N, C-alpha and C positions, 0 to 999 in steps of 0.2 A: 442532581446534575453536578458535574465537577466544577470547581471554581473557574477554571479557564483551561482550554486545551485546543490543540490544532489537529485536524484530521486531513486526509487527502483523498480525493476521488479521482480514479484513473480515467484518462481519455485515450481511447484506442483508435488505431487506424484500421482499414479493412482487413489486415492480416492479424488483427488482435494483438498488435505490438503497442506498448504504451508509449505515447508521444508527448504526454504532458500530464500534469496533475492540477486539479483545482484545489486550492487550499481552503479548508473550511475552519473558521475560527468560531469558537463557542465559549460561553461562560462569561463570568464577570469581566467587564472591560472590553468585550469584543462586540462586533457589530450585530451579532445575533440579539443583543440586548439593548438595541437603540432606545427602546422605551424607557430604559433606566438611565439614559445619558441625555442631558439637556442639549448638547451640541453634537450633532452627527459628524461634524468636521473633526472634533476631538476623538470621536469613536473610531473613525477610519484611520486617523493617525496612530491611535493606540494599537490597532491591528498591525500596522507596519512596524511600529516599534517592537512589539512582541515578536513578530516574525523575523526581523532582521538583526535584532540585538540579542535575543535570547535563544534563537535557534541557529543551527548550522544548516542553512538551506541546502547546501550541496549534498549533505548526507541525507536530507529528507527527500529530495527529488532527483538526485544524481545530475545528469546532463540534460534532463528534460525541462521543459518550460513549466514554471510555477505560476499558475493563473490566480490572480488575487482580485476580488471584487472591490471596486473603489467608487467613491461618490463624485458628484459634480464639483463639490467644494474642494475635494482632493486634487482634481484636475486643474480647475481655474486658479486655485491658490498656489500652484507650483510645487506641491508636495510630491507629485508623481516623479519629478526629476530626481528625487532622492533614491529611487529604486534602480538597481542595475538592469539596463535594458537587455542585456544578454542572458539574464536569468529569469526575469519576471515578465509575464504578460498581464495586461490590464483589462479587466472585465467591467463594462459599464452597462447598467440596466437601461433598457429602451425607455423606461418611464422617467428618466432624468430629463431636465429641460435642456434642449439642444439649441440654444440661441447663438448669436454671432460670437459671443465671448467663448462659449464652450467649444464651438466648431474650430475657432482659431487655435485654442489651446490643444485640442486633439490633433489638429494638423501639424502643430509644432512637435508634439510627441512622436507622431508618425515619421516626420522628417529626421528625428533623432534616433530612429531605429526601434522604437517601442512597438511591440505587437499588441493590437487592440482587438477586443471581442465585444460584440453587441449582444447583451444577454436578454433572454426572455423576449425574443423578437416576435411581433404579431402583425406587422405590415399595416401601418397607419398612414394617414395623409402626411406627405413629406418624407416618408421613409427612404425614398430613392436618393435624397440628398445626403443621407447618412452612410449608405452602403459602401461608397468608394473609400471612406475613411477606415473601414474595419477589415481586418484580415480574416476574421472569423465571425459568423453569425450563429447563435445558439438557439435551438428550437426545443422547447420543453414539451415532451410528449404528454405529460400529465395535464398540463394546462390547455394544450391545443387539441388533444385527441388525435387519433390516427388520421382521420380524413382531412382535417384542417392542416396537419403537418405535411401530408402528401401534397396538398394543394400549394402550400407555401414553397416546398422544395421545387415544384414545377415552375412556380412564378419567379423563383430566384435563380433559375438556370443561367441567365445572362451574367449574373454576379460572379466575379473572379475569385472571391474568397472561399474559404472552407465552410461547409455547413456541418454543425455539430448537433446531433440528436442527443439530448440529455434527459436525465431521470429515467433511464432504461432499467427496469427492475426484473425483467424476465428475458429468457432467450427469444421468446416470440416477439417481444418489443424490438430486440436487436435485429432479428431477421426481417421484420417489417421495414425498419428504417434503412437497412441495406438495400432492400428491393426498391424503396422509395427514391433512393439516389443520394442519401446523406454521405458525407465524406469521413466524418469522425463520430465516435460513439462514447458516451459517458454514462456511467452508472455501474451498479453491482449485478448486472444481468449475468456476468460470467461466474458468479457464485451459485447459480441455479443449474440444475440438471438440464441438458438439452432436450431430453425426452423423459418426462415423468410418467412412467406407465409400468406395467407389470411384465414387460417383455424379458426381464432378467438382465444380468450384467454380461456384456460382451466377453467372449472367451479370452481374448488377449488381456483384457483388464482384469478379468477374474483371476488369471494366473498371477498377476502382480498383487492383487488383493490377498491371495493366499500366502504369498511371501510376507506381506505386511502382517498378516494374522499370525504366522509362525514367529516372526520377530517379536511380536508383542504378547506372546503366550506367557502368562505369569510364571509357569513352571519351566520355561526354557533354560537350558544350561549354557555356560560359556562355550563349551566345545560344540554344542549344537548350532549356536549362532555362527561360529567360525565356519563350520562345514556348510551351512546354508548359504552363506555369502560366497565362500570359495567356489562352490559348484555353479554359481551364476556369474559367468565371466563378465557380462555387461555390468552387473551390480558391483562386482569387485573393482572393476576399473573405475567406475564413476565414484565409488566411495573413496578409493585410495587417492584419486586425483583431488577430490574435495578435501580430504584430510591433509594433503600436502599443500593446499592453497594457503595464501597469506592470512586467511581468516583465523586459522588455528595458531599460527605463529610458532609451530614446532621447530626444534633445532634438528636439522638433518632430514633425510628422506625416510618416510614410512614405506617400507617395501613389501609388507605382507599384512594380511588381515589379522594374524596373530599378534603382530607388533602393534597394530592399531588398537586392538583390544587391550593390550598391556599398557599402552600409553594413555588411552582415553577412558578406559573402564567399560564395563559391560553396558551400563545404562546409556552412556553417551553414544557408543557404537550402535546400539539398538535404535536410538532416536534418529541418528544421522543416516543409518542404513534405510530406515523407514522413509525418511525424507527423500533419499535418493530413488527409492522405488516409486514414490508418488511423482517425483519430478520427471521420471522417464515415460510417463503416460503421454501418448501422442495426441495431437489435435487440441491441446488445451493451452491457453495463454499462460505465460510464465507468471503473470500477475496473480493467478489463482494460487500458485505455490507461495508467492510472496504473502498473500493474504493469510494462508495457512500458517506461515511462519510468524506473522504478526500476532495472530490469535494465540498460537502456541506460547510464544514468549510472554504475552500479556497474562495469560492464565498462569503460567509458571511464576511470574513476578507477584501477581496478586495472591497466589497461594501462600506466600509468606505471611500475609495478614490473616487469611481465612482459616488456615490449619484444617482444611477439609480433605486433603490428599497429599501425597508426596509430590515434589516438583516434577518428577518424571511423568507421573500420571496426569498432571494438569497440562504439561506440555503436549502429551499425546491427545488429550481432550481437545485442545485448540487445533492441533494438526489434523485430527480426524473430522473436525466440524465442517470441512469442505468435501468430504468423501463422496457425498451424493452428486456434487458437481463434477468431481473427478471421474466418477464411474458412470455418469448419466443414468442414474437409477435412484429410486426413492431411498432415503436414508434408512428406513426400516429394513429394506432388503439388503443393503450394504452391510449394516451392522450385524445382521444375522450370520454373516460369514466370519465374524471376528470374535475372539475369546475375551470379551469385555465383561467387567462386573456390572451388576444391575444398575448401580448409580450412574455409571458411565453411559450405559445404553439409554436410560431414561433422559439424561441430559442431552444426548445427541439427537434422539428421535423426537422428544416432546418438550425439551427445555425444562424438565422437572428438577426439583431439588436445588441445592446451593450451587452445584456445578452448572445446572441449567441457567440459573440467574447470572452466573459468571459469563456464560456464552451470550446471553441477552445483553449484558453490559458491553462486551467488546463489539458486538454487532451494532449496537447503538452508537458507540464511539466512532466506528469506521464510516458510518453514513452521516454523522453529524446530527442525528435525530436523538437528542439527549434530554428533551423535556420530561420524558417519562422513564428515564434511565433508572434501573434498579440501584438503590443506594447501598451497594454491597462492598464497594472497595473505596477506601480513603485514598485520595490523590490519584484517582483513576486516569485523569488526563495526563499527568506526568508519566505514569507507567505506560500509557499507550504511546506517547511520543518516544519513550525509550525503546519500546518494542518495535516501532516503525523503523527507527534508525538501525537497530540491531538486525532486523530482518533484511533491510536493504543491503547491509554489509554481507550477511550470510548468503543472500540470493546472488549477489554479484560473483561470489566465488563459485557458487553452485552452477550457474548457467554460463559463465564466461569460459570459453575454451582456453586451454593452456597456451600462453604466449611463448614464442621462441625464447629459449634461454631461461625459462622459469623452472622451478623445481618440479612442477607437475609434468609428467611424462606424456609423450605423444603416442606411445604404445603401452599396452597393458603391462604393469609390473608383474613379476612373478607373485602368485598368491598362495602357493602351497609350501613355500620354504619355511623352515622353523623360524619362529620369532627370536631375535636376539634377546639376551637377558635384559629386562627393563630396569631402568634406574629406579622407578617407583611404580607400584601397581595401584596406587590410589587413583580413583576416577578424577579426570580433569573436566571441570565444567566448561561449557562453551564460553568463549571470551566475552566479557561484558561489553556493552556498547561503548563505554567510555575508554576502552583500552585501545590507544592508537596503534600499538604494535600488532594486535590481533586483527584489527579491522582494516589496517592499511590506510587510515585517514589521519590527518593532522588533528591535534587537539582543537576542541571547539573554540578556544580562546582566540585562535588565529583567524580573524574575520575582517580582513582589510576593508572590502567594500561595504560590509555591514556596519562596521564601526563608523565609516564615513557617512553612511546613510543616517545613523543615529545622530551624529553631530549636526548634520544639516537639518534634520527634523527638530532637534532640540533648539537649534538656533532660530528656526521658524517660530516656535512657540514663544521664544523670548521677544521676538519682534511683534507678535500678533496675539493678544490675549484671546483665550478660548471663547469668551462671551461676545466677542466682536462679530457682527454679522458678516457673511461673505459678500 
């Protein structure tokens, strides 16, 4: 297991748009290891210190709410006020003691604009007195089971807040909770095929998969790549708009696929064209592409340690690890359509070999289930965090329509004109996550509210020793 890391779990609305993330903290010093820490109050504070002083929260969750689990001591001790109410939502387990002191502290937080969620709700005696305080009630389908969850949803109909069904691991779970009447949905169900059967891949998606297969043919030549993209107007437009976005930070407009190939290099164009193909698949949440990007970047970064394949191959490994969900077909059927090496096929279908362990590693990191994580990558938590931030920046450019006055054009640029003579034909790697020019974000050091949060928390520790009871 990594020493310490943060993951995020998406929360969807009924349109499968991400409206928030629950931040999951794991490893040494985090609340997952409360048994190792004598004072849970200090453990919760450590979470916040790590989240707000070491992370750029805006780059991690964007404009969406970041939900953080907190303890009773964190509420009654006043530490919650150190968190920015416009960025962070507070989750409190229903198992906490809700006495007069706790209720008064929660009421004060509510008045100050904090969003509150009651986690792992089970409806016990006195539950009615709590519900009015909370904006969100979370129902754990694994603990409740489907029938009890459905009964609770019916019982909570008079409640004005949102009902979140969490721990959804399959499409069937999601569909059940939609039908039951839940408002929001949390889990990695979107990474699973909607229909896992042998009916084959839908024709429209098969055509896209064939383009992805041709792009990733090891024997493909630069001229073939150019013609393949040029002859697909929608792909050409999407790719050129993406290349012209702030993410790449190129000087001047890229007006042709030939010019893009010259500036970015064959391997980079192949990967971003493949990404553009996958992102064009309809009826899939954008978070699925974001997940593919996180896995791709993580595998690429980890490859520097493992020396098991080229960075491009490992990027493709991560990118293709969600193809079954993209195509709504078993992975073995999807992979049969792609010109992949045996090692890649075994990793994607059966998680075999070192590449398979790498996929197991990143899958464990994204769900926070890290106790049995394969020890294959040193500093996996840091690499995963870097991959998340990089993917968020890349996805923002990929899915955001060109704004008026931006360099990305509102009509397809010409794609068949000859490319101008390039300044350099050396491949340009995608911009690293720390590059503020390429990502369009300020350096992580500029964290006004987070620095203030740290100061307040640090001052609290100075006034109150960690061994003092709450």
